[in-house]
C-alpha positions in Angstrom: -0.9 -15.1 -22.2 -0.4 -12.3 -19.6 -3.3 -11.4 -17.3 -4.7 -7.9 -18.0 -3.8 -5.2 -15.6 -6.4 -3.8 -13.3 -7.3 -0.2 -14.1 -5.5 2.5 -12.3 -8.7 4.0 -11.0 -9.7 0.6 -9.5 -6.3 0.3 -7.8 -6.6 3.9 -6.4 -9.9 3.0 -4.9 -8.4 -0.1 -3.3 -5.6 1.9 -1.6 -7.9 4.5 -0.1 -7.7 2.7 3.2 -4.2 4.1 3.6 -5.6 7.6 4.1 -6.4 6.5 7.6 -2.9 5.4 8.4 -0.6 8.0 10.0 3.0 8.7 11.0 5.6 6.0 11.1 3.1 3.3 10.1 2.3 5.2 6.8 6.0 5.9 6.2 6.9 2.3 6.6 4.1 1.1 4.3 5.1 3.5 1.6 8.8 2.5 2.0 8.2 -1.2 1.7 5.7 -0.7 -1.2 8.3 1.3 -3.1 10.8 -1.5 -3.2 9.2 -4.9 -2.5 7.0 -7.3 -4.4 3.3 -7.1 -3.7 3.3 -10.4 -1.8 6.2 -9.4 0.4 4.5 -6.0 1.1 1.4 -7.7 2.4 3.3 -10.0 4.8 5.7 -7.2 6.0 2.9 -4.7 6.5 0.7 -7.2 8.4 3.6 -8.2 10.7 4.6 -4.5 11.3 1.0 -3.4 12.1 0.3 -6.3 14.4 3.5 -5.6 16.2 2.4 -2.0 16.6 -0.8 -3.1 18.3 -3.3 -3.2 15.5 -5.9 -6.0 15.6 -5.1 -8.8 13.1 -8.2 -8.0 11.0 -7.4 -4.3 10.8 -3.7 -5.0 10.1 -4.7 -7.3 7.2 -7.0 -4.8 5.7 -4.3 -2.1 5.7 -1.8 -4.7 4.4 -4.0 -5.5 1.5 -4.2 -1.8 0.6 -0.4 -1.7 0.9 -0.2 -4.7 -1.5 -2.4 -2.8 -4.0 0.0 0.2 -3.7 2.9 -2.0 -4.6 0.9 -3.3 -7.6 0.4 0.3 -8.8 4.2 0.8 -8.7 4.8 -2.5 -10.5 2.2 -2.0 -13.2 2.1 1.8 -13.6 5.5 2.9 -12.6 7.2 5.1 -10.0 5.5 8.3 -11.3 2.0 7.1 -10.5 3.2 5.6 -7.3 4.6 8.9 -6.2 1.5 10.8 -7.2 -0.7 8.6 -5.1 1.6 8.4 -2.1 2.1 12.2 -2.0 -1.7 12.5 -1.6 -1.4 10.4 1.6 1.6 12.2 3.0 0.2 15.6 2.3 -2.8 14.9 4.7 -0.5 14.1 7.6 
């Protein structure tokens, strides 16, 4: 039996942390979330952010949000993914 999907509104709440990410960091996170598995997105985002000087705890918090963003793409499709990510990039 397949596990039930989380609601889209719950996932949107979980990615709200990304509103505080700017510039190249945000572009990179959106890019990897658009093509990689949620697990890969978490590890790639965490490594990227720590290499950019973020503290590990902050990097992991943002990486979790990036993982949820990848889950939105996987479970709800590219249209919802784009709708949500456009909201982040329009505030840059």
